[in-house]
N, C-alpha and C positions, 0 to 999 in steps of 0.2 A: 504493500500500500504506500509506503514512504517513497519508493522508487517511482510509482505511478504519479503521486502528487508532485514530486520534483520534476517530472517530465511534462507537467501541464495537463494531466488527465488522459494522455495517450502514450502508450509504451510500445516501442517496436518489439516484435515477438522475441528476438534474440536476447534482448535485455530481460524480458519476462522469464524466459527459459533459464537464463543465467541465474537469476534470483531464485527461481523455483528449485533448481538443482544444487546450488552451491552457496547460498547464504549461510554463514556460520551459525550452527545451532538449529537452523530451521530448514535449510535446503535438503533435498532428498539424499544427496551424497554426503551431507555434513552432519547427519545424525548417526546414532549408534546401532541402527537397525541392521539386520542381516539381509541385505538385498540379494545376495548371491546364494543359490542353493538348488538342490534337485527338486524339492517338493514344497508346496505352500504350507504344509503342516509345520515346517521348521521356521516359519515366519519370513521366508524369502519371497521375492517377487519374480525372479527370472533365473535361468541357468545359463552359464556360458560354457564354451567347449571344454576348458580345463576341468570344470567341476563334473562334466559329463563322463569324461574318460581320460585317464593319464596318458593314453596313446597320443593325444593331441600334443602335449608337451614333449613327448619323446620323439615324435616326428619333427616337430619344430626344432628341437635340439640338434638334429642332424643337419638341418639347413643352417642354423646359427653357427655350428662348428665349422661348416664349410666356409661361411662368410668371414668368420674370424680368421681362418687360415688364409683365405684369399686376400684379405685386407691387412694382414699382419697386425691384428689388434687382439686384446685379451680382456675386454670389458663388455658387459651387456648392460644396456639401459632399458628399463621397462617403464613406459608411460601409462599411468593409470592401471595399477596392478590388482585392483579389486580385492578379492579375498586372499590373494597370495598363492592361489593354487597353481597358476602357471609358473610363477617364480620357483616354487618348490619343485616342480617337474623339471624345469630347465637346470636348476642348480644340482639336482640329483644326477642328471644325465651329462653334465659338463663339469667333471671334477677338477679339470685343469684351469677353470676360469679364475682370473685374479680378483675381479670385483664385479658385483652386481648392484647397480644403483636403481632405486625405484623413485620415480618422479610422480608424486601424488599430492593433490591439494587437500584431501580429506584426512583430518586427524583421526577420525573414528576408524577409517579403513586402515590407516597406518598402524593403529594399535592392533587390529585384527591380523594384519600382515606380520607384525612382530611375533605374535603368538604362534602363527603357522610356521614361521621360518626360523624359529629359535636355533635349530640345529646348524644353521648356516650363518650365524651372527658374525663370524670372523670375515666373511666376504661381503656382507651387506652394508649398504648405507642408503639414506633417504635424502631427497632434495626437493625443494619447493619448485624450482625451475631448472631448465638446462643451463649449464655454464656457458660462458662466452664461446668456448670451443671444446669439442669433445671428440674422442676416438672410440670406435667400437661399433657394436651392432645394437640398434634400437628396435624394440618390439612394442607394438601397440595393438592389443586385442580388444576389440569393441571400445575403442577410444573415440574415433571420429564421429560415430553416431550419437555420442553424448555431448557433442559440441553444439552450442546454440545456433539456430538457423533463423533466417528471415523469411517471411511468408509473402508471396506475391499472388494476388488474385485477379484474374481477368473476369470482369463482371460487365455484361452487356457490351462486350467488345473493347473495354478500356481496362488497362492494367492499373492496379492500386496495390499499395502495401497494406497488408492486414496486420493490425496490432491489437493491443489489449486496452480496454477502458473499464471503468467501474460504472455499472448500471443497475439500478434497483436492487442494491445490496449484494451484488455478485460481479465477478469478472465477466466481461462480455467482449465479443469481437467488434472491432471498429476499423474501417478502411480509410486510407488517406491517399491522395494522388501522389504518384512517384515517377521518377525517371528510371527507376530500376527495371530490369527486364531479365527473364531467364537467359541463359547463355546460348540457347538455340531457339529458332522460330518454332512455335507450336501451331500446327495446322488446325484450321477450323475457327469458328467464331463462338463456340460454346463456352459457357462459364468454366473456369479452370483455376484450380488452386495448386500451388507447388512451392518448393523451397529453394533458396539459394544458400550457399555455405561460406560466408566470408570468414568465419572464425576458423573453420577447418583448413581453408586455403591459407590463412595467415600462419597457422601452425606449421604447415608444410614449408612455407617460406622460411620460417624460423629454423626448422631442421636443416634446410639447405645452408643457411647463414652460419650455423654453429657446427655442422658436421665437417670436421677436418679430414678424417679418414675413416671409412667404414661403410655400413649399409643400414637400410631401414626396411622393416617388414611390418606392414599394416594389414590386419585381418578384420573384416567387418562385413555387414550386409549392405548390399547396394547394387547399382547398375551403372553401365556406361550411359552417356548422353542419350543415345537413341532409344533406350528403354526408360530411362529416368523421366524424360520429357515426352514420352509417347502421348499422342492425343487422347488415348483412352485412360491414361492415368490422371484423371481430372480431379481427383480428391487429394492428391499429394501422398506423402508417405508418413507424415507426422502422426505419432501415436503415443499412448501411455501404457505402462505395464504395472500391474499390481496383482499379487497372489497368483502369478503364472497365467494371468489373463491379460489380453490387450483390449484397449478401447480407444475411441477417438475423442473423448471429452477431456482434452488436455487442460482445460481451465477449472476443472473441479478437483477438490482435495489437493490443492497446491502444496507441494512439499512432501506429500505422502505417496506419490506415484512417480515412477521413472518417466521422463519425457525423452523421446528419441525420434530421429529421422534417418532414413536410409542415406547412404553415401553416394554422391555423384563421382564415380571413379575417373571419369573423363576429365572433370575439372581438377581433381587432385593430381592427375598425371600431367596435365597441361601446366599447372602452376609449378609443379616440381621441376619440370624441364626448363621452364622460363627462368627459374631461380638457379639453375645450374646442376641439378641432380640428373642422373641417368636412370631410365627405367630398366630394371633387371628382368621384370616379368609381371604378368597379371593373369590370374587364372581362378577357377573355382576352388573352394576349400577342398572339395572331394579330390580333384585332380592333384592339388598340391600335396595332400596327405598320401595319396597313392604314389606320387613321385618320390616321396621321402620315406617310403617303406611300410606304410600302415598295413598293407595286405600280408606281408611277412609277419609282422608283429601279431596280427590277429590269430595266426596259427597256434600261438602259445596261450591263448585266452580261453577261459571257460565260457559257457553259453551266455551267462548274464553279462559278462564283460564284453562279449561280442555284440550283444544286443544294444548295449549303450554306445559302443563305438560306431555301430552302423548308423546311428543318428547323425554322426558327423559327416557321413558319406552320402546318404540317400537324398534324392532330389527334393522330396516333399518335406524333409527335415532341414538340415543345415548345409547339405552338400553342395547345392547349387546356388541358393540365395546368398550364402557367404562367399566372399572373394578374398584373395590374397594379392596385394600389390607390393612390389619391392623396388627400392631405389639404391643407387650407389653414389658415392661422392664423385667429384670431378675427375679424380685420377683413374676412375674405372675405364674411361675411353682409351687411355694409354696402355692399360693392362687388363683387357676384358676377360671376364670369367663367366661361365655358364652356371647360373644358380640352379641347384639340384631340384628345387621345387617347381621349376618351370620347364624342365627338360621335355616334357610332353604336354600338349594341350595349352600352350601359352596363347592367351587371347589379347596380347598387347595391340594387335592390329585392329581390335574392335573399339579401342578407346577414342 
């Protein structure tokens, strides 16, 4: 409410989303709730791949080790480590790692991470932001989708920015004229709601500025331009998550639900290349995991473990919706290397 009043009664949605997720003590990620988990009975709202199966981290570790070797580095940086499950899997699989740094703004999640990762205390450290320059491999699993977005609405043929106002005792949508547009032309004259991602794009520019030597691997759900701004995707991708259910009422129960939008991977790749990073590859999560050995790993699993791991691979679960995109620093062009996770099924040409 204070942010809304200071903004003159109308708040751009990215500012609203920032406050709803990250306001100290009140935002969704700033409270002590257990957001991450397999079942709602434990109080969680959603599950991520590392909580679903340790094979996710074991496969990713193979790619990380190759990237460390190729870039001559010995540190991993994880941005937004959540429950700490992925860090635990990577640290267990990479015994030669010198240091593992978690960049996380949530003090509540940091405390949970410390409890989960106590066995690796000698290699761990936490940071509020990235340093001015760093070497190593940076991992971000479901980080981009939690970065605030701006909303654009085409109503009666005219583009407007959709923000938040206070009306009759509750948050409500309110549109304003804007010069902002989606990055591609959207066919048709029908009403259309979508997102643009200035904060995620700024994040990638920051990675380019600060990465002296190394690689970046980002895993998230999303699409390239052609799918993200398809004329039939007229309601956008913004949604809320609570108790392992999703809904579209993102203005209700503010601070108690996760707010998220799918990632436009074309925009992420474009910004990265403009900033000087090189694309190592882009593919589905299923293909990335198969390239890094998940099918061999499944042979040693029992039936229950296989069933959970299959959720990472199947099209109707996480296998197709989730993508992996990777970048390398400017030195990559002088000494190129083929990233293991993209050896087959690379979709970089679709970006």
